[in-house]
FILUM-693433 format. One record per atom (N, C-alpha, C): atom name; residue number from 1; x, y, z. Coordinates in Angstrom, 1 decimal, decimal comma, padded with zeros to 4 digits. Layout:
<recs>
  atome  num      px      py      pz
     CA  NUM       X       Y       Z
...
</recs>
This chain:
<recs>
  atome  num      px      py      pz
      N    1   073,7  -122,3   052,8
     CA    1   073,9  -123,5   053,7
      C    1   075,4  -123,8   053,8
      N    2   075,8  -124,1   055,0
     CA    2   077,2  -124,5   055,2
      C    2   077,2  -125,8   056,1
      N    3   078,3  -126,5   056,0
     CA    3   078,5  -127,7   056,8
      C    3   079,7  -127,4   057,7
      N    4   079,5  -127,8   059,0
     CA    4   080,6  -127,6   060,0
      C    4   080,6  -128,8   060,9
      N    5   081,7  -128,9   061,6
     CA    5   081,9  -130,0   062,5
      C    5   081,0  -129,8   063,7
      N    6   080,4  -130,8   064,3
     CA    6   079,6  -130,7   065,5
      C    6   080,4  -130,1   066,6
      N    7   081,7  -130,4   066,6
     CA    7   082,6  -129,8   067,7
      C    7   082,5  -128,3   067,8
      N    8   082,2  -127,7   066,7
     CA    8   082,0  -126,2   066,7
      C    8   080,6  -125,8   067,0
      N    9   079,7  -126,7   067,2
     CA    9   078,3  -126,4   067,5
      C    9   077,7  -127,4   068,5
      N   10   078,5  -127,6   069,6
     CA   10   078,0  -128,6   070,6
      C   10   076,7  -128,1   071,3
      N   11   076,3  -126,9   071,2
     CA   11   075,1  -126,4   071,8
      C   11   073,9  -127,1   071,1
      N   12   074,1  -127,6   069,9
     CA   12   073,0  -128,3   069,1
      C   12   072,8  -129,7   069,5
      N   13   073,6  -130,3   070,4
     CA   13   073,5  -131,7   070,7
      C   13   072,1  -132,1   071,3
      N   14   071,5  -131,3   072,2
     CA   14   070,2  -131,7   072,7
      C   14   069,2  -131,7   071,5
      N   15   069,2  -130,8   070,6
     CA   15   068,3  -130,8   069,5
      C   15   068,5  -132,0   068,6
      N   16   069,8  -132,4   068,3
     CA   16   070,1  -133,5   067,5
      C   16   069,6  -134,8   068,2
      N   17   069,8  -134,9   069,5
     CA   17   069,3  -136,0   070,3
      C   17   067,8  -136,2   070,2
      N   18   067,1  -135,0   070,2
     CA   18   065,6  -135,1   070,1
      C   18   065,2  -135,6   068,7
      N   19   065,9  -135,1   067,6
     CA   19   065,6  -135,5   066,3
      C   19   065,8  -137,1   066,2
      N   20   067,0  -137,5   066,6
     CA   20   067,3  -138,9   066,5
      C   20   066,4  -139,8   067,3
      N   21   066,1  -139,4   068,5
     CA   21   065,2  -140,2   069,3
      C   21   063,8  -140,3   068,8
      N   22   063,3  -139,2   068,2
     CA   22   062,0  -139,3   067,6
      C   22   062,0  -140,1   066,3
      N   23   063,0  -140,0   065,5
     CA   23   063,1  -140,7   064,2
      C   23   063,4  -142,2   064,4
      N   24   064,3  -142,6   065,3
     CA   24   064,7  -143,9   065,4
      C   24   064,4  -144,6   066,7
      N   25   063,4  -144,1   067,4
     CA   25   063,1  -144,6   068,7
      C   25   063,0  -146,1   068,8
      N   26   062,3  -146,7   067,8
     CA   26   062,2  -148,2   067,9
      C   26   063,5  -148,9   068,0
      N   27   064,5  -148,4   067,2
     CA   27   065,8  -149,1   067,2
      C   27   066,5  -148,8   068,6
      N   28   066,4  -147,6   069,1
     CA   28   067,0  -147,3   070,4
      C   28   066,4  -148,1   071,5
      N   29   065,1  -148,2   071,5
     CA   29   064,4  -149,0   072,5
      C   29   064,8  -150,5   072,4
      N   30   064,8  -151,0   071,2
     CA   30   065,3  -152,4   071,0
      C   30   066,7  -152,6   071,5
      N   31   067,5  -151,5   071,4
     CA   31   068,9  -151,6   071,9
      C   31   069,1  -151,3   073,3
      N   32   068,0  -151,0   074,0
     CA   32   068,1  -150,6   075,4
      C   32   068,6  -149,2   075,7
      N   33   068,6  -148,3   074,7
     CA   33   069,1  -147,0   074,8
      C   33   068,1  -146,0   075,2
      N   34   068,4  -145,2   076,3
     CA   34   067,5  -144,1   076,7
      C   34   067,8  -142,9   075,9
      N   35   067,0  -141,8   076,0
     CA   35   067,3  -140,5   075,4
      C   35   068,6  -140,0   075,9
      N   36   068,9  -140,2   077,2
     CA   36   070,2  -139,7   077,7
      C   36   071,4  -140,5   077,1
      N   37   071,2  -141,8   076,8
     CA   37   072,2  -142,6   076,1
      C   37   072,5  -142,0   074,7
      N   38   071,4  -141,7   074,0
     CA   38   071,5  -141,2   072,7
      C   38   072,3  -139,9   072,7
      N   39   071,9  -139,0   073,7
     CA   39   072,6  -137,7   073,8
      C   39   074,1  -137,9   074,1
      N   40   074,5  -138,8   074,9
     CA   40   075,9  -139,1   075,2
      C   40   076,6  -139,6   074,0
      N   41   076,0  -140,5   073,2
     CA   41   076,6  -141,0   072,0
      C   41   076,9  -139,9   071,0
      N   42   076,0  -138,9   070,9
     CA   42   076,2  -137,7   070,1
      C   42   077,4  -136,9   070,6
      N   43   077,4  -136,7   071,9
     CA   43   078,5  -135,9   072,5
      C   43   079,9  -136,5   072,2
      N   44   079,9  -137,9   072,1
     CA   44   081,2  -138,6   071,8
      C   44   081,7  -138,3   070,4
      N   45   080,8  -137,7   069,5
     CA   45   081,2  -137,4   068,1
      C   45   081,7  -136,0   067,9
      N   46   082,0  -135,3   069,0
     CA   46   082,5  -133,9   068,8
      C   46   084,0  -134,0   068,6
      N   47   084,4  -134,6   067,5
     CA   47   085,8  -134,8   067,0
      C   47   085,9  -134,2   065,6
      N   48   087,1  -133,9   065,3
     CA   48   087,4  -133,4   063,9
      C   48   088,4  -134,2   063,2
      N   49   089,2  -135,0   063,9
     CA   49   090,3  -135,7   063,3
      C   49   090,3  -137,2   063,5
      N   50   089,2  -137,7   064,0
     CA   50   089,1  -139,2   064,2
      C   50   087,6  -139,6   064,3
      N   51   087,3  -140,8   063,9
     CA   51   086,0  -141,4   064,0
      C   51   085,8  -141,9   065,4
      N   52   084,7  -141,6   066,1
     CA   52   083,5  -141,0   065,6
      C   52   083,6  -139,5   065,5
      N   53   082,9  -139,0   064,5
     CA   53   082,7  -137,6   064,4
      C   53   081,4  -137,3   063,7
      N   54   081,0  -136,0   063,9
     CA   54   079,7  -135,6   063,3
      C   54   079,8  -134,2   062,7
      N   55   079,0  -133,9   061,7
     CA   55   078,9  -132,6   061,1
      C   55   077,4  -132,1   061,3
      N   56   077,2  -130,8   061,1
     CA   56   075,9  -130,2   061,1
      C   56   075,8  -129,4   059,9
      N   57   074,6  -129,3   059,3
     CA   57   074,2  -128,4   058,3
      C   57   073,6  -127,1   058,9
      N   58   074,0  -126,0   058,5
     CA   58   073,6  -124,7   059,0
      C   58   072,9  -123,9   057,9
      N   59   071,9  -123,2   058,3
     CA   59   071,2  -122,2   057,4
      C   59   071,1  -120,9   058,2
      N   60   071,9  -119,9   057,9
     CA   60   071,8  -118,7   058,6
      C   60   072,2  -118,9   060,1
      N   61   073,1  -119,9   060,3
     CA   61   073,6  -120,1   061,7
      C   61   072,7  -121,1   062,5
      N   62   071,6  -121,5   061,9
     CA   62   070,6  -122,4   062,6
      C   62   070,9  -123,8   062,0
      N   63   071,0  -124,8   063,0
     CA   63   071,2  -126,2   062,6
      C   63   070,0  -126,8   062,0
      N   64   070,1  -127,3   060,7
     CA   64   068,9  -127,8   060,0
      C   64   069,1  -129,3   059,7
      N   65   070,3  -129,9   060,0
     CA   65   070,6  -131,3   059,7
      C   65   071,9  -131,7   060,3
      N   66   072,1  -133,0   060,2
     CA   66   073,3  -133,6   060,8
      C   66   073,6  -134,9   060,2
      N   67   074,8  -135,4   060,4
     CA   67   075,2  -136,8   060,0
      C   67   076,5  -137,1   060,7
      N   68   076,9  -138,4   060,7
     CA   68   078,1  -138,8   061,4
      C   68   078,8  -139,9   060,7
      N   69   080,0  -140,1   061,2
     CA   69   080,8  -141,3   060,9
      C   69   081,0  -142,0   062,2
      N   70   080,8  -143,4   062,2
     CA   70   080,9  -144,2   063,4
      C   70   081,8  -145,4   063,1
      N   71   082,4  -145,9   064,1
     CA   71   083,2  -147,1   064,0
      C   71   082,3  -148,3   063,6
      N   72   081,2  -148,4   064,4
     CA   72   080,2  -149,5   064,1
      C   72   078,8  -148,9   064,2
      N   73   077,9  -149,4   063,4
     CA   73   076,5  -148,9   063,5
      C   73   075,5  -150,1   063,7
      N   74   076,0  -151,3   063,5
     CA   74   075,2  -152,5   063,7
      C   74   076,0  -153,5   064,6
      N   75   075,4  -153,8   065,7
     CA   75   076,2  -154,7   066,6
      C   75   076,2  -156,1   066,1
      N   76   075,5  -156,4   065,0
     CA   76   075,5  -157,7   064,4
      C   76   076,5  -157,8   063,3
      N   77   077,1  -156,7   062,9
     CA   77   078,0  -156,6   061,8
      C   77   079,3  -155,8   062,1
      N   78   079,9  -156,2   063,2
     CA   78   081,1  -155,4   063,7
      C   78   082,3  -155,6   062,8
      N   79   082,3  -156,6   061,9
     CA   79   083,4  -156,7   061,0
      C   79   083,4  -155,7   059,9
      N   80   082,3  -155,0   059,7
     CA   80   082,2  -153,9   058,7
      C   80   082,5  -152,6   059,5
      N   81   083,4  -151,8   058,9
     CA   81   083,8  -150,5   059,6
      C   81   084,5  -149,6   058,6
      N   82   084,4  -148,3   058,7
     CA   82   083,5  -147,5   059,5
      C   82   082,1  -147,3   058,8
      N   83   081,2  -146,6   059,4
     CA   83   079,9  -146,4   059,0
      C   83   079,5  -144,9   058,8
      N   84   078,8  -144,6   057,8
     CA   84   078,1  -143,4   057,7
      C   84   076,7  -143,6   058,4
      N   85   076,3  -142,7   059,2
     CA   85   075,1  -142,9   060,0
      C   85   074,4  -141,6   060,4
      N   86   073,2  -141,7   060,8
     CA   86   072,5  -140,6   061,4
      C   86   072,3  -139,4   060,5
      N   87   072,1  -139,6   059,2
     CA   87   071,8  -138,5   058,3
      C   87   070,4  -138,1   058,6
      N   88   070,2  -136,9   059,1
     CA   88   068,9  -136,4   059,5
      C   88   068,8  -134,9   059,0
      N   89   067,7  -134,6   058,4
     CA   89   067,4  -133,2   057,9
      C   89   066,0  -132,8   058,5
      N   90   065,9  -131,6   059,0
     CA   90   064,6  -131,1   059,5
      C   90   063,6  -131,3   058,4
      N   91   062,3  -131,7   058,8
     CA   91   061,3  -132,0   057,9
      C   91   061,1  -130,9   056,8
      N   92   061,1  -129,6   057,3
     CA   92   060,8  -128,5   056,3
      C   92   062,0  -128,2   055,5
      N   93   063,1  -128,8   055,6
     CA   93   064,3  -128,6   054,8
      C   93   064,6  -129,7   053,9
      N   94   063,8  -130,8   053,9
     CA   94   064,1  -131,9   053,0
      C   94   063,7  -131,6   051,6
      N   95   064,4  -132,3   050,7
     CA   95   064,2  -132,0   049,3
      C   95   065,0  -130,8   048,7
      N   96   065,9  -130,3   049,5
     CA   96   066,7  -129,1   049,1
      C   96   068,1  -129,4   049,0
      N   97   068,5  -130,7   049,0
     CA   97   069,9  -131,0   048,8
      C   97   070,8  -131,1   050,1
      N   98   070,1  -130,8   051,2
     CA   98   070,9  -130,8   052,5
      C   98   071,4  -132,2   052,8
      N   99   070,6  -133,2   052,7
     CA   99   071,1  -134,6   053,0
      C   99   072,2  -135,0   052,1
      N  100   072,1  -134,7   050,8
     CA  100   073,2  -135,0   049,8
      C  100   074,5  -134,3   050,2
      N  101   074,4  -133,1   050,6
     CA  101   075,6  -132,3   051,0
      C  101   076,2  -132,9   052,2
      N  102   075,4  -133,3   053,2
     CA  102   075,9  -134,0   054,4
      C  102   076,7  -135,3   054,0
      N  103   076,0  -136,1   053,2
     CA  103   076,7  -137,4   052,8
      C  103   078,0  -137,1   052,1
      N  104   078,0  -136,3   051,1
     CA  104   079,2  -136,0   050,3
      C  104   080,3  -135,4   051,2
      N  105   079,9  -134,5   052,1
     CA  105   080,9  -134,0   053,0
      C  105   081,5  -135,0   053,9
      N  106   080,7  -135,9   054,5
     CA  106   081,2  -137,0   055,4
      C  106   082,1  -138,0   054,6
      N  107   081,7  -138,3   053,3
     CA  107   082,5  -139,1   052,5
      C  107   083,9  -138,5   052,3
      N  108   084,0  -137,2   052,1
     CA  108   085,2  -136,5   051,9
      C  108   086,1  -136,6   053,2
      N  109   085,4  -136,4   054,3
     CA  109   086,2  -136,4   055,6
      C  109   086,7  -137,8   055,8
      N  110   085,9  -138,8   055,5
     CA  110   086,3  -140,2   055,7
      C  110   087,5  -140,5   054,8
      N  111   087,4  -140,1   053,6
     CA  111   088,5  -140,3   052,6
      C  111   089,8  -139,6   053,1
      N  112   089,7  -138,4   053,6
     CA  112   090,9  -137,6   054,1
      C  112   091,5  -138,3   055,4
      N  113   090,6  -139,1   056,1
     CA  113   091,1  -139,8   057,2
      C  113   091,7  -141,2   056,8
      N  114   091,7  -141,5   055,5
     CA  114   092,3  -142,7   055,0
      C  114   091,4  -143,9   054,9
      N  115   090,1  -143,6   055,0
     CA  115   089,1  -144,7   054,9
      C  115   089,0  -145,1   053,5
      N  116   089,0  -146,4   053,2
     CA  116   088,9  -146,9   051,9
      C  116   087,5  -147,3   051,5
      N  117   086,6  -147,6   052,5
     CA  117   085,3  -148,0   052,2
      C  117   084,4  -147,7   053,4
      N  118   083,2  -147,2   053,1
     CA  118   082,2  -146,9   054,1
      C  118   081,0  -147,8   054,0
      N  119   080,3  -148,0   055,1
     CA  119   079,1  -148,7   055,1
      C  119   077,9  -147,9   055,7
      N  120   076,7  -148,3   055,4
     CA  120   075,6  -147,7   056,1
      C  120   074,4  -148,7   056,0
      N  121   073,4  -148,5   056,9
     CA  121   072,2  -149,3   056,7
      C  121   071,0  -148,4   056,7
      N  122   070,0  -148,8   055,9
     CA  122   068,8  -148,0   055,8
      C  122   067,6  -148,9   055,6
      N  123   066,5  -148,5   056,3
     CA  123   065,3  -149,3   056,1
      C  123   064,5  -148,9   054,9
      N  124   064,7  -147,6   054,4
     CA  124   063,9  -147,1   053,3
      C  124   064,5  -146,1   052,4
      N  125   065,8  -145,8   052,5
     CA  125   066,3  -144,7   051,7
      C  125   067,4  -145,2   050,7
      N  126   067,2  -146,4   050,2
     CA  126   068,1  -147,1   049,2
      C  126   068,2  -146,2   048,0
      N  127   067,1  -145,7   047,5
     CA  127   067,2  -144,8   046,3
      C  127   068,0  -143,6   046,4
      N  128   067,9  -142,9   047,6
     CA  128   068,7  -141,7   047,9
      C  128   070,1  -142,0   047,8
      N  129   070,6  -143,1   048,5
     CA  129   072,0  -143,4   048,6
      C  129   072,5  -144,0   047,2
      N  130   071,7  -144,7   046,5
     CA  130   072,1  -145,2   045,2
      C  130   072,4  -144,0   044,3
      N  131   071,6  -143,0   044,3
     CA  131   071,8  -141,8   043,5
      C  131   073,2  -141,1   043,9
      N  132   073,6  -141,3   045,1
     CA  132   074,9  -140,8   045,5
      C  132   076,1  -141,7   045,3
      N  133   075,9  -142,8   044,6
     CA  133   076,9  -143,7   044,2
      C  133   077,2  -144,9   045,2
      N  134   076,2  -145,1   046,1
     CA  134   076,3  -146,2   047,0
      C  134   075,8  -147,5   046,4
      N  135   076,3  -148,6   046,8
     CA  135   075,8  -149,9   046,2
      C  135   075,2  -150,8   047,3
      N  136   074,3  -151,6   046,9
     CA  136   073,7  -152,6   047,9
      C  136   074,8  -153,6   048,3
      N  137   074,9  -153,9   049,5
     CA  137   075,9  -154,9   050,0
      C  137   075,1  -156,1   050,4
      N  138   074,0  -155,9   051,1
     CA  138   073,2  -157,0   051,6
      C  138   071,9  -156,5   052,2
      N  139   070,9  -157,4   052,1
     CA  139   069,6  -157,1   052,8
      C  139   069,5  -158,1   054,0
      N  140   069,0  -157,5   055,1
     CA  140   068,9  -158,3   056,3
      C  140   067,9  -157,7   057,2
      N  141   067,7  -158,3   058,3
     CA  141   066,8  -157,8   059,4
      C  141   067,7  -157,3   060,6
      N  142   067,3  -156,2   061,1
     CA  142   068,1  -155,6   062,2
      C  142   067,1  -155,0   063,2
      N  143   067,2  -155,5   064,4
     CA  143   066,3  -155,0   065,5
      C  143   064,8  -155,1   065,1
      N  144   064,5  -156,2   064,4
     CA  144   063,1  -156,5   064,0
      C  144   062,7  -155,7   062,7
      N  145   063,6  -155,0   062,0
     CA  145   063,2  -154,2   060,9
      C  145   064,0  -154,6   059,7
      N  146   063,4  -154,7   058,5
     CA  146   064,1  -155,0   057,3
      C  146   065,0  -153,9   056,9
      N  147   066,3  -154,1   056,6
     CA  147   067,2  -153,0   056,2
      C  147   068,1  -153,5   055,1
      N  148   068,6  -152,5   054,4
     CA  148   069,6  -152,7   053,4
      C  148   070,9  -152,2   053,8
      N  149   072,0  -153,0   053,9
     CA  149   073,3  -152,5   054,1
      C  149   073,9  -152,1   052,8
      N  150   074,5  -150,9   052,8
     CA  150   075,1  -150,4   051,5
      C  150   076,6  -150,1   051,8
      N  151   077,3  -150,0   050,7
     CA  151   078,7  -149,7   050,8
      C  151   079,1  -148,7   049,7
      N  152   080,2  -148,0   050,0
     CA  152   080,8  -147,1   049,0
      C  152   082,3  -147,2   049,1
      N  153   083,0  -147,4   048,0
     CA  153   084,4  -147,5   047,9
      C  153   084,9  -146,0   047,8
      N  154   085,8  -145,6   048,6
     CA  154   086,3  -144,2   048,6
      C  154   087,7  -144,1   048,0
      N  155   088,6  -145,1   048,2
     CA  155   089,9  -145,1   047,7
      C  155   090,2  -146,3   047,0
      N  156   091,1  -146,2   046,0
     CA  156   091,4  -147,4   045,1
      C  156   092,5  -148,2   045,8
</recs>
Protein backbone atom coordinates (compact mmCIF):
# COMPACT_ATOMS: atom_id res chain seq x y z
CA UNK A 1 0.00 0.00 0.00
CA UNK A 2 1.19 3.50 -0.76
CA UNK A 3 -0.11 7.00 -0.03
CA UNK A 4 -0.08 9.68 -2.75
CA UNK A 5 -1.51 13.14 -3.20
CA UNK A 6 -4.98 13.33 -4.75
CA UNK A 7 -3.46 15.74 -7.29
CA UNK A 8 -1.67 12.73 -8.81
CA UNK A 9 -4.92 10.70 -8.96
CA UNK A 10 -7.68 13.16 -9.88
CA UNK A 11 -9.44 10.42 -11.85
CA UNK A 12 -10.47 9.00 -8.44
CA UNK A 13 -12.50 12.11 -7.48
CA UNK A 14 -15.89 10.69 -8.65
CA UNK A 15 -15.28 7.51 -6.61
CA UNK A 16 -14.30 9.49 -3.52
CA UNK A 17 -17.37 11.70 -3.91
CA UNK A 18 -19.56 8.56 -4.01
CA UNK A 19 -17.91 7.21 -0.86
CA UNK A 20 -18.31 10.51 0.98
CA UNK A 21 -21.87 11.12 -0.09
CA UNK A 22 -22.93 7.62 0.90
CA UNK A 23 -21.10 7.74 4.26
CA UNK A 24 -22.01 11.27 5.37
CA UNK A 25 -25.18 12.02 3.39
CA UNK A 26 -27.11 13.24 6.46
CA UNK A 27 -24.50 15.92 7.17
CA UNK A 28 -24.35 17.00 3.52
CA UNK A 29 -28.14 17.21 3.26
CA UNK A 30 -28.30 19.19 6.52
CA UNK A 31 -25.70 21.54 5.03
CA UNK A 32 -27.60 21.90 1.76
CA UNK A 33 -24.84 20.18 -0.25
CA UNK A 34 -25.65 18.13 -3.33
CA UNK A 35 -23.51 15.29 -4.68
CA UNK A 36 -22.04 17.73 -7.22
CA UNK A 37 -21.15 20.15 -4.39
CA UNK A 38 -19.30 17.35 -2.62
CA UNK A 39 -17.46 16.45 -5.82
CA UNK A 40 -16.41 20.10 -6.33
CA UNK A 41 -15.15 20.35 -2.75
CA UNK A 42 -12.97 17.28 -3.34
CA UNK A 43 -11.65 18.78 -6.60
CA UNK A 44 -10.56 21.83 -4.56
CA UNK A 45 -8.24 19.55 -2.54
CA UNK A 46 -5.99 18.64 -5.49
CA UNK A 47 -3.08 20.56 -3.93
CA UNK A 48 0.27 19.45 -2.57
CA UNK A 49 1.67 22.57 -0.93
CA UNK A 50 -1.29 24.20 0.80
CA UNK A 51 -4.48 23.41 2.63
CA UNK A 52 -6.97 22.23 1.44
CA UNK A 53 -5.31 19.07 0.20
CA UNK A 54 -6.09 15.38 0.05
CA UNK A 55 -4.26 12.09 -0.18
CA UNK A 56 -5.31 8.67 -1.40
CA UNK A 57 -4.28 5.19 -0.29
CA UNK A 58 -3.45 2.87 -3.17
CA UNK A 59 -3.21 -0.90 -3.34
CA UNK A 60 -1.77 -2.10 -6.62
CA UNK A 61 -2.63 1.25 -8.17
CA UNK A 62 -6.28 1.05 -7.06
CA UNK A 63 -7.60 3.73 -4.70
CA UNK A 64 -8.80 2.09 -1.46
CA UNK A 65 -9.00 5.08 0.88
CA UNK A 66 -8.62 8.80 1.27
CA UNK A 67 -8.34 11.66 3.73
CA UNK A 68 -7.78 15.40 3.69
CA UNK A 69 -6.74 18.56 5.45
CA UNK A 70 -9.24 21.42 5.41
CA UNK A 71 -9.16 24.99 6.66
CA UNK A 72 -12.55 24.45 8.36
CA UNK A 73 -14.74 21.41 8.82
CA UNK A 74 -17.43 22.74 11.17
CA UNK A 75 -19.18 25.97 10.25
CA UNK A 76 -19.97 26.41 13.95
CA UNK A 77 -16.30 26.31 15.01
CA UNK A 78 -14.44 28.46 12.48
CA UNK A 79 -12.00 29.65 15.14
CA UNK A 80 -10.46 26.16 15.09
CA UNK A 81 -8.17 25.51 12.14
CA UNK A 82 -6.97 23.47 10.28
CA UNK A 83 -8.85 20.17 10.32
CA UNK A 84 -8.11 16.55 9.51
CA UNK A 85 -11.22 15.30 7.73
CA UNK A 86 -12.77 12.79 5.38
CA UNK A 87 -10.82 9.72 6.48
CA UNK A 88 -12.50 6.96 4.51
CA UNK A 89 -11.37 3.41 3.75
CA UNK A 90 -13.25 0.95 1.51
CA UNK A 91 -15.28 -1.46 3.63
CA UNK A 92 -13.30 -4.55 2.58
CA UNK A 93 -9.99 -2.80 3.39
CA UNK A 94 -10.83 -1.74 6.94
CA UNK A 95 -8.88 -3.17 9.84
CA UNK A 96 -5.67 -3.40 7.81
CA UNK A 97 -4.00 -0.16 8.95
CA UNK A 98 -5.05 1.93 5.95
CA UNK A 99 -6.88 4.54 8.04
CA UNK A 100 -3.99 4.86 10.48
CA UNK A 101 -1.52 5.34 7.64
CA UNK A 102 -3.74 8.02 6.08
CA UNK A 103 -3.98 9.92 9.39
CA UNK A 104 -0.25 9.68 10.14
CA UNK A 105 0.63 10.81 6.61
CA UNK A 106 -1.70 13.80 6.80
CA UNK A 107 -0.32 14.75 10.21
CA UNK A 108 3.19 14.74 8.71
CA UNK A 109 2.10 16.88 5.77
CA UNK A 110 0.40 19.35 8.12
CA UNK A 111 3.53 19.53 10.27
CA UNK A 112 5.70 20.15 7.20
CA UNK A 113 3.36 23.01 6.24
CA UNK A 114 3.99 24.59 9.67
CA UNK A 115 0.75 23.55 11.33
CA UNK A 116 1.05 23.47 15.11
CA UNK A 117 -2.28 21.85 15.95
CA UNK A 118 -4.93 19.89 14.05
CA UNK A 119 -8.60 19.35 14.84
CA UNK A 120 -11.16 16.79 13.74
CA UNK A 121 -14.67 15.81 14.66
CA UNK A 122 -16.14 12.36 14.78
CA UNK A 123 -19.49 10.93 15.78
CA UNK A 124 -18.15 7.46 16.57
CA UNK A 125 -14.41 6.94 16.03
CA UNK A 126 -13.00 8.47 19.23
CA UNK A 127 -11.17 5.23 20.14
CA UNK A 128 -9.45 5.05 16.74
CA UNK A 129 -8.12 8.60 16.99
CA UNK A 130 -7.20 8.27 20.68
CA UNK A 131 -4.97 5.31 19.78
CA UNK A 132 -3.22 7.63 17.29
CA UNK A 133 -2.47 10.22 19.97
CA UNK A 134 -5.47 12.53 19.55
CA UNK A 135 -7.16 14.05 22.62
CA UNK A 136 -10.77 14.98 23.25
CA UNK A 137 -11.29 18.73 22.94
CA UNK A 138 -15.05 18.95 23.39
CA UNK A 139 -18.30 17.06 22.94
CA UNK A 140 -21.05 18.86 21.09
CA UNK A 141 -23.92 18.48 18.66
CA UNK A 142 -23.37 19.24 14.99
CA UNK A 143 -26.04 19.07 12.28
CA UNK A 144 -28.28 17.18 14.71
CA UNK A 145 -25.64 14.56 15.56
CA UNK A 146 -23.59 14.11 18.72
CA UNK A 147 -19.89 14.50 17.89
CA UNK A 148 -16.55 14.72 19.65
CA UNK A 149 -14.09 17.39 18.57
CA UNK A 150 -10.53 16.16 18.96
CA UNK A 151 -7.14 17.86 18.71
CA UNK A 152 -3.54 16.89 18.21
CA UNK A 153 -0.53 19.07 18.89
CA UNK A 154 2.04 18.69 16.08
CA UNK A 155 4.73 21.25 16.92
CA UNK A 156 6.04 22.52 20.24
